[in-house]
Backbone as ProteinMPNN parsed JSONL, in Angstrom:
{"seq_chain_A": "MSAARAGHTAADRGGTTWPQMLALAIGAIYLLIGISGFFITGFDDFAEHTDETLIGFSINPLHNVVHILIGVAGLVLARTLSQARAYGWLLAVVYGAAFIYGLFAVGKEEPLNFLSINWADNWLHLVSALAGLAIAMGPVRHAISGRSSRV", "coords_chain_A": {"N_chain_A": [[63.842, 125.748, -15.852], [62.412, 124.354, -13.095], [59.138, 123.147, -12.339], [58.339, 123.549, -9.529], [60.086, 125.582, -8.76], [59.002, 127.593, -10.344], [56.843, 128.167, -9.04], [54.654, 126.409, -9.364], [53.09, 123.61, -8.327], [52.268, 120.153, -8.01], [49.709, 119.892, -7.135], [48.732, 122.358, -8.119], [48.483, 121.8, -10.764], [46.776, 119.898, -10.845], [47.588, 117.445, -10.155], [49.102, 114.203, -10.545], [47.621, 111.876, -12.542], [46.121, 108.53, -12.516], [45.968, 107.472, -15.196], [48.213, 108.825, -16.397], [50.234, 107.933, -14.769], [50.111, 105.152, -15.334], [50.619, 105.179, -18.075], [53.199, 106.337, -18.006], [54.506, 103.991, -16.586], [54.173, 101.931, -18.328], [55.455, 102.971, -20.608], [58.123, 103.128, -19.518], [58.55, 100.471, -19.043], [58.319, 99.316, -21.526], [60.594, 100.644, -22.882], [62.809, 99.787, -21.503], [62.634, 97.168, -22.202], [62.977, 97.107, -24.951], [65.592, 98.375, -25.277], [66.93, 96.271, -23.703], [66.584, 94.118, -25.474], [68.416, 94.407, -27.533], [70.875, 93.736, -26.604], [70.687, 91.006, -26.655], [69.91, 90.367, -29.369], [71.48, 91.963, -30.967], [72.204, 93.637, -33.91], [71.935, 92.101, -36.1], [70.091, 90.244, -38.645], [67.77, 91.931, -39.012], [65.108, 92.466, -39.768], [63.887, 89.787, -39.549], [62.567, 86.621, -38.94], [63.691, 85.286, -35.857], [65.205, 83.063, -33.548], [65.47, 84.015, -30.973], [64.962, 85.094, -27.774], [63.434, 86.999, -25.236], [62.893, 86.866, -21.888], [61.093, 84.748, -22.481], [59.632, 85.942, -24.738], [59.563, 86.374, -28.063], [61.915, 88.083, -30.056], [63.339, 90.474, -32.465], [65.747, 92.701, -34.073], [64.306, 94.777, -35.276], [61.751, 94.505, -33.849], [62.728, 95.167, -31.381], [63.276, 98.028, -31.847], [60.678, 99.024, -32.42], [59.602, 98.663, -29.767], [61.122, 100.353, -28.297], [60.474, 102.818, -29.421], [57.691, 103.018, -28.77], [58.011, 103.03, -26.056], [59.479, 105.334, -25.52], [57.551, 107.302, -26.405], [55.618, 106.722, -24.473], [56.761, 107.684, -22.026], [57.208, 110.421, -22.905], [54.729, 111.332, -23.344], [53.238, 110.962, -20.904], [53.114, 113.353, -19.463], [50.865, 114.959, -19.223], [47.201, 114.668, -18.723], [45.515, 114.644, -21.027], [47.563, 114.0, -22.841], [48.303, 111.657, -22.096], [46.041, 110.105, -22.547], [46.012, 110.259, -25.282], [48.279, 108.693, -25.741], [47.274, 106.337, -24.645], [45.302, 105.603, -26.651], [47.125, 105.338, -28.673], [48.475, 103.032, -27.996], [46.4, 101.194, -27.882], [45.456, 101.057, -30.523], [48.016, 100.453, -32.006], [48.888, 98.091, -30.632], [46.642, 96.624, -30.616], [46.414, 96.192, -33.541], [48.726, 94.902, -33.814], [48.188, 92.452, -32.408], [46.248, 91.293, -34.033], [47.792, 91.047, -36.422], [49.573, 89.197, -35.389], [48.077, 86.762, -34.991], [48.086, 85.857, -37.651], [50.832, 85.836, -38.178], [52.236, 84.335, -36.273], [54.32, 81.473, -35.724], [55.014, 81.346, -38.384], [57.414, 81.853, -40.948], [59.785, 84.395, -42.195], [58.641, 86.144, -45.136], [56.494, 86.918, -43.763], [56.391, 86.945, -40.947], [57.943, 89.352, -39.868], [58.41, 90.659, -37.641], [59.201, 88.774, -35.757], [57.413, 87.271, -33.919], [55.896, 85.511, -31.397], [53.597, 83.382, -29.521], [53.556, 84.168, -26.863], [54.205, 86.799, -27.158], [52.103, 87.715, -28.705], [49.919, 87.553, -26.946], [50.767, 89.314, -24.976], [50.579, 91.738, -26.446], [47.8, 91.981, -26.822], [47.001, 92.464, -24.088], [48.543, 94.789, -23.613], [47.032, 96.385, -25.637], [44.702, 96.427, -24.412], [45.208, 97.664, -21.814], [45.88, 100.234, -22.977], [43.375, 100.946, -23.716], [42.183, 101.249, -21.313], [43.784, 103.419, -20.377], [43.199, 105.397, -22.033], [40.205, 105.543, -21.778], [39.56, 105.374, -19.123], [37.908, 106.525, -16.184], [38.571, 109.344, -14.278], [38.918, 110.839, -11.212], [38.805, 113.954, -10.025], [40.391, 115.592, -7.504], [39.759, 118.198, -6.565], [37.294, 118.965, -7.51], [35.82, 116.669, -7.157], [34.568, 115.362, -9.007], [33.953, 112.929, -11.723], [35.793, 112.602, -14.724], [36.457, 112.615, -18.19], [38.46, 113.787, -19.533]], "CA_chain_A": [[63.24, 126.118, -14.506], [61.238, 123.323, -12.59], [57.713, 123.564, -11.968], [58.308, 123.931, -8.2], [60.745, 126.917, -8.808], [58.194, 128.697, -11.056], [55.73, 128.416, -8.036], [53.676, 125.475, -9.619], [53.189, 122.43, -7.825], [51.479, 119.156, -8.632], [48.448, 120.356, -6.805], [48.218, 123.499, -8.905], [48.297, 121.106, -12.092], [45.641, 118.872, -10.701], [48.289, 116.181, -9.64], [49.46, 113.147, -11.428], [46.385, 110.944, -12.593], [46.579, 107.036, -12.679], [46.303, 107.226, -16.505], [49.505, 109.112, -16.475], [51.199, 107.14, -14.051], [50.212, 103.936, -16.078], [51.407, 105.501, -19.271], [54.682, 106.348, -17.711], [55.063, 102.724, -16.196], [54.156, 101.135, -19.633], [56.505, 103.612, -21.444], [59.398, 102.766, -18.931], [58.787, 99.055, -19.321], [58.812, 98.945, -22.962], [61.776, 101.187, -23.241], [63.84, 98.906, -21.079], [62.555, 95.748, -22.946], [63.536, 97.435, -26.318], [67.179, 98.406, -25.076], [67.523, 95.058, -23.319], [66.545, 93.283, -26.421], [69.571, 94.585, -28.462], [71.843, 92.933, -25.827], [70.311, 89.699, -27.088], [69.807, 90.282, -30.788], [72.454, 92.748, -31.812], [71.703, 94.414, -35.075], [71.774, 91.023, -37.325], [68.719, 89.637, -38.944], [67.068, 93.243, -38.424], [63.481, 92.175, -39.703], [63.653, 88.397, -40.024], [62.326, 85.837, -37.85], [64.719, 84.706, -35.156], [64.832, 82.062, -32.305], [66.13, 84.703, -29.927], [63.935, 85.494, -26.861], [63.743, 87.957, -23.852], [61.96, 86.301, -20.898], [60.094, 83.956, -23.314], [59.02, 86.637, -25.843], [60.439, 86.405, -29.342], [62.466, 89.213, -30.417], [64.593, 90.767, -33.413], [66.033, 94.132, -33.903], [63.175, 95.66, -35.493], [60.802, 94.41, -32.696], [63.301, 96.07, -30.213], [63.052, 99.487, -32.193], [59.235, 99.263, -32.07], [59.384, 98.72, -28.294], [61.803, 101.608, -27.849], [59.59, 103.98, -29.786], [56.43, 102.806, -27.808], [58.358, 103.379, -24.651], [59.683, 106.953, -25.352], [56.326, 107.907, -26.583], [54.902, 106.725, -23.083], [57.359, 108.679, -21.276], [57.125, 111.899, -23.223], [53.099, 111.628, -23.311], [52.596, 110.839, -19.717], [53.171, 114.489, -18.911], [49.509, 115.535, -19.046], [46.237, 113.629, -18.771], [45.317, 114.53, -22.267], [48.68, 113.503, -23.728], [48.373, 110.175, -21.606], [45.055, 109.584, -23.218], [46.548, 109.909, -26.656], [49.104, 107.45, -25.657], [46.47, 105.018, -24.531], [44.828, 105.312, -28.039], [48.273, 104.834, -29.663], [48.778, 101.627, -27.48], [45.24, 100.323, -28.204], [45.48, 100.973, -32.078], [49.178, 99.896, -32.484], [48.875, 96.88, -30.174], [45.408, 95.85, -31.218], [46.689, 95.816, -34.767], [49.852, 93.791, -33.634], [47.601, 91.234, -32.004], [45.747, 90.788, -35.179], [48.722, 90.682, -37.173], [50.265, 88.206, -34.724], [47.212, 85.678, -35.209], [48.363, 85.226, -38.821], [52.215, 85.582, -38.435], [52.811, 83.483, -35.291], [54.668, 80.076, -36.341], [55.346, 81.369, -39.724], [58.943, 82.432, -41.109], [59.649, 85.715, -42.905], [58.529, 87.448, -44.817], [55.13, 87.233, -42.916], [56.7, 87.182, -39.495], [58.997, 90.227, -39.731], [58.679, 91.009, -36.2], [59.508, 87.538, -35.014], [56.37, 87.325, -33.019], [55.463, 84.297, -30.856], [52.268, 83.416, -28.922], [53.735, 85.092, -25.571], [54.071, 88.234, -27.654], [50.676, 88.034, -29.12], [48.893, 87.754, -25.774], [51.134, 90.664, -24.399], [50.056, 92.749, -27.295], [46.516, 92.102, -26.485], [47.021, 92.91, -22.8], [48.9, 96.263, -24.036], [45.942, 97.132, -26.294], [43.581, 96.555, -23.381], [45.732, 98.811, -21.069], [45.698, 101.512, -23.643], [41.95, 101.433, -23.755], [41.926, 101.719, -19.966], [44.278, 104.628, -20.182], [42.311, 106.349, -23.035], [38.762, 105.873, -21.499], [38.965, 105.154, -17.622], [37.422, 107.622, -15.55], [39.602, 110.118, -13.48], [38.321, 111.578, -10.279], [39.566, 115.054, -9.727], [40.397, 115.857, -5.931], [39.226, 119.521, -6.358], [35.708, 119.144, -7.809], [35.133, 115.439, -6.837], [33.582, 114.741, -10.215], [34.617, 112.069, -12.696], [36.125, 113.339, -16.003], [37.106, 111.825, -19.265], [39.393, 114.69, -20.366]], "C_chain_A": [[62.305, 124.926, -14.19], [60.02, 124.002, -12.3], [57.703, 124.123, -10.48], [59.066, 125.353, -8.168], [59.865, 127.916, -9.332], [56.83, 128.72, -10.094], [54.507, 127.452, -8.459], [53.901, 124.194, -8.976], [52.094, 121.396, -8.367], [50.107, 119.296, -8.395], [47.835, 121.375, -7.79], [47.91, 122.843, -10.323], [47.295, 120.091, -11.985], [46.32, 117.56, -10.223], [48.543, 115.297, -10.704], [48.184, 112.28, -11.422], [46.959, 109.488, -12.757], [46.698, 106.886, -14.141], [47.676, 107.646, -16.911], [50.455, 108.309, -15.785], [51.293, 105.735, -14.891], [50.945, 104.189, -17.45], [52.813, 105.469, -19.083], [55.282, 104.93, -17.318], [55.142, 102.009, -17.51], [55.383, 101.601, -20.504], [57.865, 103.101, -20.898], [59.685, 101.336, -19.218], [59.14, 98.731, -20.82], [60.052, 99.541, -23.499], [62.938, 100.328, -22.782], [63.82, 97.664, -21.818], [63.305, 96.275, -24.284], [65.128, 97.587, -26.216], [67.674, 97.078, -24.624], [67.548, 93.976, -24.49], [67.823, 93.363, -27.309], [70.71, 93.894, -27.829], [71.799, 91.52, -26.284], [70.469, 89.549, -28.603], [70.89, 90.984, -31.629], [71.617, 93.442, -32.725], [71.477, 93.398, -36.249], [70.381, 90.769, -37.496], [67.666, 90.813, -38.575], [65.467, 92.937, -38.553], [63.205, 90.818, -40.084], [63.292, 87.667, -38.544], [63.543, 85.168, -37.142], [64.121, 83.673, -34.132], [65.275, 82.752, -31.011], [64.968, 85.268, -29.096], [64.428, 86.327, -25.735], [62.563, 87.391, -22.997], [60.757, 85.665, -21.567], [59.233, 84.8, -24.45], [60.065, 86.68, -26.91], [60.811, 87.85, -29.624], [63.281, 89.416, -31.751], [64.708, 92.081, -33.305], [64.934, 95.082, -34.223], [62.091, 95.66, -34.497], [61.408, 95.348, -31.584], [63.137, 97.511, -30.664], [61.663, 99.771, -31.925], [58.975, 99.538, -30.5], [60.047, 100.027, -27.706], [61.065, 102.886, -28.137], [58.425, 103.958, -29.019], [56.809, 103.495, -26.39], [58.834, 104.657, -24.588], [58.37, 107.609, -25.586], [55.526, 107.927, -25.225], [55.58, 107.674, -22.136], [57.314, 110.139, -21.369], [55.451, 112.204, -23.01], [52.318, 111.458, -22.003], [52.532, 112.255, -18.928], [51.752, 115.237, -18.481], [48.372, 114.433, -19.201], [45.833, 113.507, -20.18], [46.351, 113.708, -23.173], [48.592, 111.796, -23.312], [47.183, 109.478, -22.213], [45.263, 109.229, -24.561], [47.366, 108.87, -26.623], [48.378, 106.134, -25.445], [45.84, 104.708, -25.861], [45.805, 104.875, -28.922], [48.342, 103.311, -29.235], [47.414, 100.732, -27.953], [45.222, 100.09, -29.674], [46.643, 100.022, -32.496], [49.19, 98.287, -31.908], [47.727, 95.96, -30.518], [45.688, 95.35, -32.754], [47.782, 94.602, -34.819], [49.247, 92.441, -33.232], [47.068, 90.494, -33.113], [46.695, 90.258, -36.136], [49.367, 89.255, -36.694], [49.386, 86.759, -34.929], [47.595, 85.092, -36.553], [49.756, 85.125, -38.917], [52.837, 84.564, -37.432], [53.003, 82.002, -35.974], [54.985, 80.285, -37.813], [56.897, 82.126, -39.976], [58.637, 83.788, -41.818], [59.159, 85.255, -44.499], [57.208, 87.984, -43.916], [55.628, 87.74, -41.379], [57.882, 88.186, -39.196], [59.318, 90.755, -38.519], [59.066, 90.15, -35.305], [58.493, 87.455, -33.75], [55.995, 85.86, -32.507], [54.22, 84.457, -30.16], [52.285, 84.275, -27.622], [53.51, 86.573, -26.094], [52.702, 88.696, -27.996], [49.691, 88.399, -28.018], [49.47, 89.067, -25.008], [50.761, 91.636, -25.176], [48.575, 92.977, -27.052], [46.345, 92.909, -25.196], [47.45, 94.432, -22.971], [47.78, 96.949, -24.574], [44.924, 97.465, -25.273], [43.939, 97.665, -22.333], [45.695, 99.973, -21.678], [44.275, 102.012, -23.582], [41.624, 101.888, -22.305], [42.509, 103.151, -19.616], [43.634, 105.818, -20.839], [40.935, 106.697, -22.484], [38.531, 105.829, -20.132], [38.735, 106.427, -17.155], [38.532, 108.18, -14.444], [38.705, 111.014, -12.539], [39.287, 112.747, -9.801], [39.476, 115.358, -8.314], [39.564, 117.212, -5.763], [37.765, 119.542, -6.45], [35.135, 117.703, -7.297], [34.276, 114.846, -7.855], [34.583, 113.791, -10.993], [34.79, 112.949, -13.981], [36.723, 112.357, -17.009], [38.006, 112.788, -20.097], [40.629, 114.171, -20.898]], "O_chain_A": [[61.477, 124.571, -15.029], [59.9, 125.204, -12.061], [57.053, 125.145, -10.261], [58.549, 126.241, -7.49], [59.903, 129.052, -8.858], [55.828, 129.312, -10.496], [53.41, 127.671, -7.946], [55.017, 123.696, -9.126], [51.157, 121.773, -9.071], [49.291, 118.921, -9.238], [46.682, 121.294, -8.213], [47.059, 123.402, -11.015], [46.967, 119.442, -12.978], [45.591, 116.619, -9.907], [48.184, 115.647, -11.828], [47.7, 111.972, -10.332], [48.128, 109.299, -13.091], [47.597, 106.111, -14.469], [48.309, 106.94, -17.696], [51.52, 108.047, -16.343], [52.393, 105.229, -15.11], [51.805, 103.404, -17.849], [53.577, 104.783, -19.763], [56.433, 104.666, -17.663], [56.216, 101.477, -17.789], [56.172, 100.811, -21.023], [58.701, 102.676, -21.696], [60.8, 100.953, -19.571], [60.073, 98.019, -21.194], [60.576, 99.036, -24.492], [63.915, 100.138, -23.506], [64.88, 97.093, -22.075], [64.342, 95.677, -24.571], [65.862, 96.981, -26.997], [68.753, 96.686, -25.066], [68.387, 93.075, -24.497], [68.234, 92.309, -27.796], [71.557, 93.444, -28.599], [72.842, 90.868, -26.298], [71.148, 88.62, -29.041], [71.157, 90.653, -32.784], [70.479, 93.811, -32.435], [70.902, 93.771, -37.271], [69.554, 91.031, -36.623], [66.737, 90.528, -37.819], [64.685, 93.126, -37.621], [62.322, 90.619, -40.918], [63.621, 88.025, -37.413], [64.349, 84.534, -37.822], [62.926, 83.47, -33.917], [65.438, 82.059, -30.008], [64.062, 85.872, -29.67], [65.598, 86.358, -25.353], [61.399, 87.461, -23.394], [59.601, 85.977, -21.282], [58.24, 84.295, -24.973], [61.242, 86.97, -26.695], [59.991, 88.743, -29.41], [63.923, 88.434, -32.123], [63.948, 92.717, -32.574], [64.682, 96.058, -33.518], [61.503, 96.717, -34.265], [60.718, 96.163, -30.971], [62.825, 98.281, -29.756], [61.406, 100.741, -31.212], [58.273, 100.457, -30.077], [59.552, 100.651, -26.767], [60.999, 103.835, -27.357], [58.119, 105.051, -28.542], [56.108, 104.29, -25.764], [58.622, 105.227, -23.518], [58.122, 108.563, -24.849], [54.882, 108.914, -24.867], [54.879, 108.441, -21.477], [57.353, 110.942, -20.437], [55.054, 113.27, -22.539], [51.116, 111.697, -21.885], [51.949, 112.304, -17.845], [51.654, 115.985, -17.507], [48.635, 113.377, -19.776], [45.77, 112.369, -20.643], [46.014, 112.917, -24.053], [48.789, 110.885, -24.115], [47.288, 108.267, -22.405], [44.855, 108.175, -25.05], [47.218, 108.03, -27.51], [48.741, 105.06, -25.926], [45.844, 103.527, -26.207], [45.519, 104.129, -29.859], [48.267, 102.435, -30.097], [47.568, 99.583, -28.366], [44.98, 98.951, -30.074], [46.44, 99.011, -33.168], [49.472, 97.362, -32.67], [47.847, 94.745, -30.676], [45.255, 94.268, -33.15], [47.764, 93.638, -35.583], [49.736, 91.396, -33.662], [47.292, 89.292, -33.258], [46.51, 89.157, -36.654], [49.624, 88.348, -37.485], [50.016, 85.705, -35.017], [47.465, 83.875, -36.679], [50.124, 84.306, -39.759], [53.882, 83.989, -37.738], [52.118, 81.435, -36.614], [55.231, 79.265, -38.456], [57.374, 82.898, -39.144], [57.499, 84.223, -41.997], [59.333, 84.114, -44.926], [56.995, 89.127, -43.511], [55.246, 88.77, -40.823], [58.726, 87.883, -38.352], [60.412, 91.281, -38.316], [59.298, 90.504, -34.15], [58.946, 87.6, -32.615], [55.794, 85.031, -33.395], [53.71, 85.578, -30.14], [51.326, 84.967, -27.28], [52.766, 87.382, -25.54], [52.221, 89.783, -27.679], [48.849, 89.294, -28.091], [48.669, 89.823, -24.459], [50.542, 92.665, -24.537], [48.142, 94.129, -27.081], [45.638, 93.916, -25.187], [46.717, 95.288, -22.476], [47.476, 98.041, -24.095], [44.358, 98.557, -25.225], [43.092, 98.496, -22.003], [45.456, 100.927, -20.938], [43.973, 103.196, -23.434], [40.855, 102.832, -22.122], [41.973, 103.926, -18.824], [43.538, 106.946, -20.355], [40.464, 107.828, -22.607], [37.418, 106.185, -19.744], [39.302, 107.397, -17.658], [39.264, 107.394, -13.842], [37.881, 111.805, -13.001], [40.376, 112.521, -9.274], [38.324, 115.381, -7.879], [38.737, 117.285, -4.854], [37.067, 120.068, -5.583], [33.933, 117.66, -7.034], [33.419, 113.992, -7.632], [35.807, 113.882, -10.898], [34.029, 113.881, -14.239], [37.409, 111.399, -16.65], [38.241, 112.538, -21.28], [41.368, 114.898, -21.562]]}, "name": "protein", "num_of_chains": 1, "seq": "MSAARAGHTAADRGGTTWPQMLALAIGAIYLLIGISGFFITGFDDFAEHTDETLIGFSINPLHNVVHILIGVAGLVLARTLSQARAYGWLLAVVYGAAFIYGLFAVGKEEPLNFLSINWADNWLHLVSALAGLAIAMGPVRHAISGRSSRV"}
């Protein structure tokens, strides 16, 4: 039964906040990137450095799986503000670690570069970590009370 049929509207739940919308958008983008990546890489060389790219970003099947998992998490966790905040922390930690890992792995062959990361990936990982921090910590103004909240 949908929320509208149960008598609940977006206004009753406080509406959708910008962190939820950003979590949903990032989740959808990463899911699409992960799925699209398999059309390029297939399933060969699963965790090896490849020369295969998707719009300039280096990928391999393991990298695609990570994108799919991050994407699905975003779609699932965008349902409530507190879950979107948790997703923000997930992005910040995972992609912050991926950025640091990339500083050492870019330009290397396996076994170090098992995600097949290039510099474009590394900068995207930093931007994703910062977006995660924005989702996790950004203030939200609730229309009902007009106060800022970090819930």
